[in-house]
N, CA, C, O and the ligand as a Tripos MOL2 file, in Angstrom:
@<TRIPOS>MOLECULE
protein
  237   235    60     0     0
PROTEIN
NO_CHARGES

@<TRIPOS>ATOM
      1 N           0.8480   -1.2020    0.0000 N.3       1 MET1
      2 CA          0.0000    0.0000    0.0000 C.3       1 MET1
      3 C           0.8780    1.2450    0.0000 C.2       1 MET1
      4 O           1.8680    1.3470    0.7240 O.2       1 MET1
      5 N           0.4740    2.1680   -0.8310 N.am      2 LYS2
      6 CA          1.2330    3.4160   -0.9030 C.3       2 LYS2
      7 C           0.3320    4.6010   -0.5530 C.2       2 LYS2
      8 O          -0.8770    4.5920   -0.7840 O.2       2 LYS2
      9 N           0.9480    5.5700   -0.0140 N.am      3 ASN3
     10 CA          0.2140    6.8060    0.2740 C.3       3 ASN3
     11 C           0.9760    7.9750   -0.3410 C.2       3 ASN3
     12 O           1.8620    8.5560    0.2860 O.2       3 ASN3
     13 N           0.6180    8.3040   -1.5640 N.am      4 ASN4
     14 CA          1.3330    9.3490   -2.2830 C.3       4 ASN4
     15 C           0.6380   10.7040   -2.2040 C.2       4 ASN4
     16 O           1.0440   11.6530   -2.8760 O.2       4 ASN4
     17 N          -0.3750   10.7940   -1.4100 N.am      5 MET5
     18 CA         -1.1270   12.0520   -1.3690 C.3       5 MET5
     19 C          -0.3120   13.1510   -0.6940 C.2       5 MET5
     20 O           0.2130   12.9800    0.4070 O.2       5 MET5
     21 N          -0.2270   14.2620   -1.3770 N.am      6 LYS6
     22 CA          0.4630   15.4270   -0.8150 C.3       6 LYS6
     23 C          -0.4650   16.6310   -0.8900 C.2       6 LYS6
     24 O          -1.3010   16.7480   -1.7860 O.2       6 LYS6
     25 N          -0.2990   17.4830    0.0390 N.am      7 HIS7
     26 CA         -1.1800   18.6510    0.0760 C.3       7 HIS7
     27 C          -0.9110   19.6090   -1.0840 C.2       7 HIS7
     28 O          -1.8250   20.2580   -1.5930 O.2       7 HIS7
     29 N           0.3290   19.6850   -1.4820 N.am      8 ASN8
     30 CA          0.6880   20.6890   -2.4790 C.3       8 ASN8
     31 C           0.5380   20.1910   -3.9140 C.2       8 ASN8
     32 O           0.7020   20.9570   -4.8640 O.2       8 ASN8
     33 N           0.2320   18.9310   -4.0630 N.am      9 GLU9
     34 CA          0.0880   18.4240   -5.4170 C.3       9 GLU9
     35 C          -1.3570   18.5380   -5.8780 C.2       9 GLU9
     36 O          -2.2890   18.1930   -5.1530 O.2       9 GLU9
     37 N          -1.5160   19.0230   -7.0790 N.am     10 LYS10
     38 CA         -2.8610   19.1560   -7.6210 C.3      10 LYS10
     39 C          -3.2460   17.8770   -8.3540 C.2      10 LYS10
     40 O          -2.5310   17.4100   -9.2400 O.2      10 LYS10
     41 N          -4.3510   17.3420   -7.9770 N.am     11 SER11
     42 CA         -4.8510   16.1730   -8.6710 C.3      11 SER11
     43 C          -5.6820   16.5890   -9.8750 C.2      11 SER11
     44 O          -6.5120   17.4920   -9.7630 O.2      11 SER11
     45 N          -5.4790   15.9550  -11.0180 N.am     12 PRO12
     46 CA         -6.2610   16.3100  -12.2190 C.3      12 PRO12
     47 C          -7.7530   16.1460  -11.9990 C.2      12 PRO12
     48 O          -8.5550   16.8010  -12.6650 O.2      12 PRO12
     49 N          -8.1290   15.2850  -11.0800 N.am     13 CYS13
     50 CA         -9.5400   15.0300  -10.8470 C.3      13 CYS13
     51 C         -10.2120   16.1680  -10.0820 C.2      13 CYS13
     52 O         -11.4320   16.3230  -10.1350 O.2      13 CYS13
     53 N          -9.4200   16.9560   -9.3770 N.am     14 SER14
     54 CA        -10.0140   17.9730   -8.5230 C.3      14 SER14
     55 C          -9.8930   19.3760   -9.1200 C.2      14 SER14
     56 O         -10.2500   20.3670   -8.4840 O.2      14 SER14
     57 N          -9.3880   19.4420  -10.3460 N.am     15 VAL15
     58 CA         -9.2410   20.7550  -10.9780 C.3      15 VAL15
     59 C         -10.6110   21.2790  -11.3920 C.2      15 VAL15
     60 O         -11.3800   20.5980  -12.0710 O.2      15 VAL15
     61 N         -10.8890   22.4820  -10.9730 N.am     16 LYS16
     62 CA        -12.1700   23.0770  -11.3280 C.3      16 LYS16
     63 C         -12.1520   23.5580  -12.7740 C.2      16 LYS16
     64 O         -11.0990   23.8330  -13.3490 O.2      16 LYS16
     65 N         -13.3260   23.6480  -13.3290 N.am     17 ILE17
     66 CA        -13.4430   24.1820  -14.6810 C.3      17 ILE17
     67 C         -13.1030   25.6690  -14.6550 C.2      17 ILE17
     68 O         -13.6730   26.4430  -13.8860 O.2      17 ILE17
     69 N         -12.1800   26.0360  -15.4960 N.am     18 THR18
     70 CA        -11.7670   27.4310  -15.5380 C.3      18 THR18
     71 C         -12.8510   28.2810  -16.1820 C.2      18 THR18
     72 O         -13.2500   28.0290  -17.3190 O.2      18 THR18
     73 N         -13.3260   29.2860  -15.4580 N.am     19 PRO19
     74 CA        -14.3440   30.1520  -16.0520 C.3      19 PRO19
     75 C         -13.7860   30.9670  -17.2000 C.2      19 PRO19
     76 O         -12.6440   31.4250  -17.1620 O.2      19 PRO19
     77 N         -14.6000   31.1370  -18.2080 N.am     20 VAL20
     78 CA        -14.1850   31.9190  -19.3660 C.3      20 VAL20
     79 C         -15.1430   33.0800  -19.5480 C.2      20 VAL20
     80 O         -16.3330   32.9420  -19.2620 O.2      20 VAL20
     81 N         -14.6590   34.2120  -20.0150 N.am     21 PRO21
     82 CA        -15.5300   35.3640  -20.2210 C.3      21 PRO21
     83 C         -16.3770   35.2250  -21.4720 C.2      21 PRO21
     84 O         -15.9100   34.7870  -22.5230 O.2      21 PRO21
     85 N         -17.6370   35.6110  -21.3270 N.am     22 GLU22
     86 CA        -18.5180   35.6410  -22.4920 C.3      22 GLU22
     87 C         -18.9960   37.0710  -22.6690 C.2      22 GLU22
     88 O         -19.1130   37.8260  -21.7030 O.2      22 GLU22
     89 N         -19.2660   37.4270  -23.8890 N.am     23 PHE23
     90 CA        -19.7520   38.7670  -24.1530 C.3      23 PHE23
     91 C         -21.2370   38.7250  -24.5010 C.2      23 PHE23
     92 O         -21.6600   38.0440  -25.4350 O.2      23 PHE23
     93 N         -22.0030   39.4670  -23.7280 N.am     24 ILE24
     94 CA        -23.4310   39.5660  -23.9950 C.3      24 ILE24
     95 C         -23.7980   41.0290  -24.2020 C.2      24 ILE24
     96 O         -23.0580   41.9350  -23.8170 O.2      24 ILE24
     97 N         -24.9400   41.2370  -24.8100 N.am     25 THR25
     98 CA        -25.3730   42.5980  -25.1000 C.3      25 THR25
     99 C         -26.4070   43.0460  -24.0850 C.2      25 THR25
    100 O         -27.3880   42.3490  -23.8260 O.2      25 THR25
    101 N         -26.1770   44.2140  -23.5180 N.am     26 CYS26
    102 CA        -27.1250   44.7620  -22.5580 C.3      26 CYS26
    103 C         -28.4500   45.0480  -23.2580 C.2      26 CYS26
    104 O         -28.4760   45.7410  -24.2760 O.2      26 CYS26
    105 N         -29.5610   44.5150  -22.7150 N.am     27 PRO27
    106 CA        -30.8730   44.7400  -23.3450 C.3      27 PRO27
    107 C         -31.3560   46.1680  -23.1890 C.2      27 PRO27
    108 O         -32.2920   46.5920  -23.8670 O.2      27 PRO27
    109 N         -30.7250   46.9050  -22.3030 N.am     28 LYS28
    110 CA        -31.1910   48.2680  -22.0370 C.3      28 LYS28
    111 C         -30.4680   49.2920  -22.9050 C.2      28 LYS28
    112 O         -31.1020   50.1320  -23.5430 O.2      28 LYS28
    113 N         -29.1380   49.2180  -22.9270 N.am     29 CYS29
    114 CA        -28.3870   50.2330  -23.6600 C.3      29 CYS29
    115 C         -27.6280   49.6600  -24.8430 C.2      29 CYS29
    116 O         -27.0530   50.4080  -25.6340 O.2      29 CYS29
    117 N         -27.6200   48.3410  -24.9720 N.am     30 GLY30
    118 CA        -26.9510   47.7360  -26.1130 C.3      30 GLY30
    119 C         -25.4520   47.6450  -25.9590 C.2      30 GLY30
    120 O         -24.7450   47.2960  -26.9040 O.2      30 GLY30
    121 N         -24.9660   47.9560  -24.7750 N.am     31 GLY31
    122 CA        -23.5270   47.8860  -24.5490 C.3      31 GLY31
    123 C         -23.0430   46.4560  -24.4360 C.2      31 GLY31
    124 O         -23.8030   45.5520  -24.0890 O.2      31 GLY31
    125 N         -21.7970   46.2670  -24.7270 N.am     32 GLU32
    126 CA        -21.2170   44.9310  -24.6540 C.3      32 GLU32
    127 C         -20.7090   44.6830  -23.2380 C.2      32 GLU32
    128 O         -19.8970   45.4460  -22.7150 O.2      32 GLU32
    129 N         -21.2010   43.6040  -22.6240 N.am     33 ILE33
    130 CA        -20.8760   43.3000  -21.2410 C.3      33 ILE33
    131 C         -20.1260   41.9840  -21.1780 C.2      33 ILE33
    132 O         -20.4530   41.0270  -21.8790 O.2      33 ILE33
    133 N         -19.1210   41.9560  -20.3280 N.am     34 GLU34
    134 CA        -18.3820   40.7270  -20.1350 C.3      34 GLU34
    135 C         -18.9790   39.9600  -18.9760 C.2      34 GLU34
    136 O         -19.0700   40.4710  -17.8600 O.2      34 GLU34
    137 N         -19.3880   38.7270  -19.2450 N.am     35 LEU35
    138 CA        -19.9840   37.8890  -18.2060 C.3      35 LEU35
    139 C         -19.2120   36.5820  -18.1390 C.2      35 LEU35
    140 O         -19.0770   35.8700  -19.1350 O.2      35 LEU35
    141 N         -18.7160   36.2810  -16.9630 N.am     36 TRP36
    142 CA        -17.9450   35.0460  -16.8130 C.3      36 TRP36
    143 C         -18.8690   33.8490  -16.7720 C.2      36 TRP36
    144 O         -20.0000   33.9240  -16.2920 O.2      36 TRP36
    145 N         -18.3590   32.7410  -17.2890 N.am     37 SER37
    146 CA        -19.1970   31.5600  -17.4780 C.3      37 SER37
    147 C         -19.6830   30.9700  -16.1630 C.2      37 SER37
    148 O         -20.6370   30.1920  -16.1510 O.2      37 SER37
    149 N         -19.0410   31.3280  -15.0570 N.am     38 ASP38
    150 CA        -19.4930   30.7900  -13.7750 C.3      38 ASP38
    151 C         -20.4160   31.7740  -13.0600 C.2      38 ASP38
    152 O         -20.7900   31.5590  -11.9070 O.2      38 ASP38
    153 N         -20.7770   32.8460  -13.7450 N.am     39 GLU39
    154 CA        -21.7040   33.8000  -13.1730 C.3      39 GLU39
    155 C         -23.0020   33.7870  -13.9730 C.2      39 GLU39
    156 O         -23.0050   33.4850  -15.1670 O.2      39 GLU39
    157 N         -24.0860   34.1130  -13.3140 N.am     40 TYR40
    158 CA        -25.3610   34.1350  -14.0060 C.3      40 TYR40
    159 C         -25.9510   35.5380  -14.0180 C.2      40 TYR40
    160 O         -26.9700   35.7930  -14.6600 O.2      40 TYR40
    161 N         -25.2970   36.4400  -13.3020 N.am     41 LEU41
    162 CA        -25.8290   37.7890  -13.2040 C.3      41 LEU41
    163 C         -24.6660   38.7720  -13.1750 C.2      41 LEU41
    164 O         -23.6600   38.5390  -12.5040 O.2      41 LEU41
    165 N         -24.8070   39.8430  -13.8900 N.am     42 THR42
    166 CA        -23.7880   40.8770  -13.8570 C.3      42 THR42
    167 C         -24.4650   42.2220  -14.0730 C.2      42 THR42
    168 O         -25.6200   42.2950  -14.4930 O.2      42 THR42
    169 N         -23.7340   43.2690  -13.7800 N.am     43 SER43
    170 CA        -24.2770   44.6020  -13.9980 C.3      43 SER43
    171 C         -23.6110   45.2260  -15.2140 C.2      43 SER43
    172 O         -22.4070   45.0840  -15.4290 O.2      43 SER43
    173 N         -24.4170   45.9140  -15.9940 N.am     44 CYS44
    174 CA        -23.8960   46.5660  -17.1850 C.3      44 CYS44
    175 C         -22.8730   47.6220  -16.7830 C.2      44 CYS44
    176 O         -23.1030   48.4260  -15.8790 O.2      44 CYS44
    177 N         -21.7620   47.5980  -17.4630 N.am     45 PHE45
    178 CA        -20.6850   48.5350  -17.1690 C.3      45 PHE45
    179 C         -21.0840   49.9600  -17.5420 C.2      45 PHE45
    180 O         -20.5620   50.9240  -16.9820 O.2      45 PHE45
    181 N         -22.0040   50.0880  -18.4820 N.am     46 TYR46
    182 CA        -22.3330   51.4050  -19.0250 C.3      46 TYR46
    183 C         -23.5070   52.0550  -18.3020 C.2      46 TYR46
    184 O         -23.4440   53.2320  -17.9460 O.2      46 TYR46
    185 N         -24.5860   51.2860  -18.0820 N.am     47 CYS47
    186 CA        -25.7910   51.8980  -17.5250 C.3      47 CYS47
    187 C         -26.1620   51.3180  -16.1630 C.2      47 CYS47
    188 O         -27.0690   51.8330  -15.5090 O.2      47 CYS47
    189 N         -25.4820   50.2590  -15.7210 N.am     48 GLY48
    190 CA        -25.7490   49.6840  -14.4200 C.3      48 GLY48
    191 C         -26.9150   48.7200  -14.4000 C.2      48 GLY48
    192 O         -27.2770   48.2030  -13.3430 O.2      48 GLY48
    193 N         -27.5050   48.4740  -15.5510 N.am     49 HIS49
    194 CA        -28.6290   47.5510  -15.6380 C.3      49 HIS49
    195 C         -28.1610   46.1350  -15.3160 C.2      49 HIS49
    196 O         -27.1270   45.6820  -15.8060 O.2      49 HIS49
    197 N         -28.9420   45.4430  -14.4830 N.am     50 GLN50
    198 CA        -28.5830   44.0710  -14.1430 C.3      50 GLN50
    199 C         -29.0170   43.1340  -15.2510 C.2      50 GLN50
    200 O         -30.1770   43.1220  -15.6600 O.2      50 GLN50
    201 N         -28.0640   42.3520  -15.7270 N.am     51 VAL51
    202 CA        -28.3180   41.4860  -16.8650 C.3      51 VAL51
    203 C         -28.1340   40.0370  -16.4340 C.2      51 VAL51
    204 O         -27.0890   39.6600  -15.9040 O.2      51 VAL51
    205 N         -29.1560   39.2400  -16.6680 N.am     52 PHE52
    206 CA        -29.0720   37.8180  -16.3960 C.3      52 PHE52
    207 C         -28.6190   37.0860  -17.6480 C.2      52 PHE52
    208 O         -29.0040   37.4260  -18.7660 O.2      52 PHE52
    209 N         -27.8070   36.0930  -17.4320 N.am     53 LYS53
    210 CA        -27.3710   35.2950  -18.5780 C.3      53 LYS53
    211 C         -28.5440   34.6200  -19.2670 C.2      53 LYS53
    212 O         -28.5460   34.4560  -20.4870 O.2      53 LYS53
    213 N         -29.5500   34.2240  -18.4750 N.am     54 LYS54
    214 CA        -30.6780   33.4850  -19.0400 C.3      54 LYS54
    215 C         -31.5610   34.3530  -19.9210 C.2      54 LYS54
    216 O         -32.4190   33.8430  -20.6420 O.2      54 LYS54
    217 N         -31.3550   35.6520  -19.8650 N.am     55 GLU55
    218 CA        -32.1710   36.5240  -20.7260 C.3      55 GLU55
    219 C         -31.8690   36.2890  -22.1930 C.2      55 GLU55
    220 O         -32.6660   36.6060  -23.0750 O.2      55 GLU55
    221 N         -30.6940   35.7230  -22.4270 N.am     56 ASN56
    222 CA        -30.3040   35.4970  -23.8110 C.3      56 ASN56
    223 C         -30.9390   34.2310  -24.3890 C.2      56 ASN56
    224 O         -30.9070   34.0140  -25.6000 O.2      56 ASN56
    225 N         -31.5130   33.4000  -23.5200 N.am     57 ILE57
    226 CA        -32.1010   32.1640  -23.9970 C.3      57 ILE57
    227 C         -33.4860   32.4300  -24.5890 C.2      57 ILE57
    228 O         -34.3560   33.0180  -23.9460 O.2      57 ILE57
    229 N         -33.6590   31.9900  -25.8030 N.am     58 ILE58
    230 CA        -34.9540   32.1620  -26.4690 C.3      58 ILE58
    231 C         -35.7420   30.8540  -26.3710 C.2      58 ILE58
    232 O         -35.2450   29.7900  -26.7400 O.2      58 ILE58
    233 N         -36.9510   30.9470  -25.8790 N.am     59 HIS59
    234 CA        -37.7640   29.7540  -25.7200 C.3      59 HIS59
    235 C         -38.3660   29.3090  -27.0470 C.2      59 HIS59
    236 O         -39.0860   28.3120  -27.0950 O.2      59 HIS59
    237 ZN        -26.4930   48.8000  -20.2950 Zn       60 ZN60
@<TRIPOS>BOND
     1     1     2 1
     2     2     3 1
     3     3     4 2
     4     3     5 am
     5     5     6 1
     6     6     7 1
     7     7     8 2
     8     7     9 am
     9     9    10 1
    10    10    11 1
    11    11    12 2
    12    11    13 am
    13    13    14 1
    14    14    15 1
    15    15    16 2
    16    15    17 am
    17    17    18 1
    18    18    19 1
    19    19    20 2
    20    19    21 am
    21    21    22 1
    22    22    23 1
    23    23    24 2
    24    23    25 am
    25    25    26 1
    26    26    27 1
    27    27    28 2
    28    27    29 am
    29    29    30 1
    30    30    31 1
    31    31    32 2
    32    31    33 am
    33    33    34 1
    34    34    35 1
    35    35    36 2
    36    35    37 am
    37    37    38 1
    38    38    39 1
    39    39    40 2
    40    39    41 am
    41    41    42 1
    42    42    43 1
    43    43    44 2
    44    43    45 am
    45    45    46 1
    46    46    47 1
    47    47    48 2
    48    47    49 am
    49    49    50 1
    50    50    51 1
    51    51    52 2
    52    51    53 am
    53    53    54 1
    54    54    55 1
    55    55    56 2
    56    55    57 am
    57    57    58 1
    58    58    59 1
    59    59    60 2
    60    59    61 am
    61    61    62 1
    62    62    63 1
    63    63    64 2
    64    63    65 am
    65    65    66 1
    66    66    67 1
    67    67    68 2
    68    67    69 am
    69    69    70 1
    70    70    71 1
    71    71    72 2
    72    71    73 am
    73    73    74 1
    74    74    75 1
    75    75    76 2
    76    75    77 am
    77    77    78 1
    78    78    79 1
    79    79    80 2
    80    79    81 am
    81    81    82 1
    82    82    83 1
    83    83    84 2
    84    83    85 am
    85    85    86 1
    86    86    87 1
    87    87    88 2
    88    87    89 am
    89    89    90 1
    90    90    91 1
    91    91    92 2
    92    91    93 am
    93    93    94 1
    94    94    95 1
    95    95    96 2
    96    95    97 am
    97    97    98 1
    98    98    99 1
    99    99   100 2
   100    99   101 am
   101   101   102 1
   102   102   103 1
   103   103   104 2
   104   103   105 am
   105   105   106 1
   106   106   107 1
   107   107   108 2
   108   107   109 am
   109   109   110 1
   110   110   111 1
   111   111   112 2
   112   111   113 am
   113   113   114 1
   114   114   115 1
   115   115   116 2
   116   115   117 am
   117   117   118 1
   118   118   119 1
   119   119   120 2
   120   119   121 am
   121   121   122 1
   122   122   123 1
   123   123   124 2
   124   123   125 am
   125   125   126 1
   126   126   127 1
   127   127   128 2
   128   127   129 am
   129   129   130 1
   130   130   131 1
   131   131   132 2
   132   131   133 am
   133   133   134 1
   134   134   135 1
   135   135   136 2
   136   135   137 am
   137   137   138 1
   138   138   139 1
   139   139   140 2
   140   139   141 am
   141   141   142 1
   142   142   143 1
   143   143   144 2
   144   143   145 am
   145   145   146 1
   146   146   147 1
   147   147   148 2
   148   147   149 am
   149   149   150 1
   150   150   151 1
   151   151   152 2
   152   151   153 am
   153   153   154 1
   154   154   155 1
   155   155   156 2
   156   155   157 am
   157   157   158 1
   158   158   159 1
   159   159   160 2
   160   159   161 am
   161   161   162 1
   162   162   163 1
   163   163   164 2
   164   163   165 am
   165   165   166 1
   166   166   167 1
   167   167   168 2
   168   167   169 am
   169   169   170 1
   170   170   171 1
   171   171   172 2
   172   171   173 am
   173   173   174 1
   174   174   175 1
   175   175   176 2
   176   175   177 am
   177   177   178 1
   178   178   179 1
   179   179   180 2
   180   179   181 am
   181   181   182 1
   182   182   183 1
   183   183   184 2
   184   183   185 am
   185   185   186 1
   186   186   187 1
   187   187   188 2
   188   187   189 am
   189   189   190 1
   190   190   191 1
   191   191   192 2
   192   191   193 am
   193   193   194 1
   194   194   195 1
   195   195   196 2
   196   195   197 am
   197   197   198 1
   198   198   199 1
   199   199   200 2
   200   199   201 am
   201   201   202 1
   202   202   203 1
   203   203   204 2
   204   203   205 am
   205   205   206 1
   206   206   207 1
   207   207   208 2
   208   207   209 am
   209   209   210 1
   210   210   211 1
   211   211   212 2
   212   211   213 am
   213   213   214 1
   214   214   215 1
   215   215   216 2
   216   215   217 am
   217   217   218 1
   218   218   219 1
   219   219   220 2
   220   219   221 am
   221   221   222 1
   222   222   223 1
   223   223   224 2
   224   223   225 am
   225   225   226 1
   226   226   227 1
   227   227   228 2
   228   227   229 am
   229   229   230 1
   230   230   231 1
   231   231   232 2
   232   231   233 am
   233   233   234 1
   234   234   235 1
   235   235   236 2
@<TRIPOS>SUBSTRUCTURE
     1 MET1         2 RESIDUE 1 A MET
     2 LYS2         6 RESIDUE 1 A LYS
     3 ASN3        10 RESIDUE 1 A ASN
     4 ASN4        14 RESIDUE 1 A ASN
     5 MET5        18 RESIDUE 1 A MET
     6 LYS6        22 RESIDUE 1 A LYS
     7 HIS7        26 RESIDUE 1 A HIS
     8 ASN8        30 RESIDUE 1 A ASN
     9 GLU9        34 RESIDUE 1 A GLU
    10 LYS10       38 RESIDUE 1 A LYS
    11 SER11       42 RESIDUE 1 A SER
    12 PRO12       46 RESIDUE 1 A PRO
    13 CYS13       50 RESIDUE 1 A CYS
    14 SER14       54 RESIDUE 1 A SER
    15 VAL15       58 RESIDUE 1 A VAL
    16 LYS16       62 RESIDUE 1 A LYS
    17 ILE17       66 RESIDUE 1 A ILE
    18 THR18       70 RESIDUE 1 A THR
    19 PRO19       74 RESIDUE 1 A PRO
    20 VAL20       78 RESIDUE 1 A VAL
    21 PRO21       82 RESIDUE 1 A PRO
    22 GLU22       86 RESIDUE 1 A GLU
    23 PHE23       90 RESIDUE 1 A PHE
    24 ILE24       94 RESIDUE 1 A ILE
    25 THR25       98 RESIDUE 1 A THR
    26 CYS26      102 RESIDUE 1 A CYS
    27 PRO27      106 RESIDUE 1 A PRO
    28 LYS28      110 RESIDUE 1 A LYS
    29 CYS29      114 RESIDUE 1 A CYS
    30 GLY30      118 RESIDUE 1 A GLY
    31 GLY31      122 RESIDUE 1 A GLY
    32 GLU32      126 RESIDUE 1 A GLU
    33 ILE33      130 RESIDUE 1 A ILE
    34 GLU34      134 RESIDUE 1 A GLU
    35 LEU35      138 RESIDUE 1 A LEU
    36 TRP36      142 RESIDUE 1 A TRP
    37 SER37      146 RESIDUE 1 A SER
    38 ASP38      150 RESIDUE 1 A ASP
    39 GLU39      154 RESIDUE 1 A GLU
    40 TYR40      158 RESIDUE 1 A TYR
    41 LEU41      162 RESIDUE 1 A LEU
    42 THR42      166 RESIDUE 1 A THR
    43 SER43      170 RESIDUE 1 A SER
    44 CYS44      174 RESIDUE 1 A CYS
    45 PHE45      178 RESIDUE 1 A PHE
    46 TYR46      182 RESIDUE 1 A TYR
    47 CYS47      186 RESIDUE 1 A CYS
    48 GLY48      190 RESIDUE 1 A GLY
    49 HIS49      194 RESIDUE 1 A HIS
    50 GLN50      198 RESIDUE 1 A GLN
    51 VAL51      202 RESIDUE 1 A VAL
    52 PHE52      206 RESIDUE 1 A PHE
    53 LYS53      210 RESIDUE 1 A LYS
    54 LYS54      214 RESIDUE 1 A LYS
    55 GLU55      218 RESIDUE 1 A GLU
    56 ASN56      222 RESIDUE 1 A ASN
    57 ILE57      226 RESIDUE 1 A ILE
    58 ILE58      230 RESIDUE 1 A ILE
    59 HIS59      234 RESIDUE 1 A HIS
    60 ZN60       237 GROUP 0 **** ****
């Protein structure tokens, strides 16, 4: 039996998905907003309007 576990070693199994920025359009002012993939809500940089990622989904 071996015990190779170390605190400082990163296991490939435990690596989180790296969030990536997405660009969405503000429905209020049309400005381009950067929204990270691990976020679902952000505020427009230009007008302060709160933009949900799900607003972009068309039913
Ligand atoms: Zn806006």
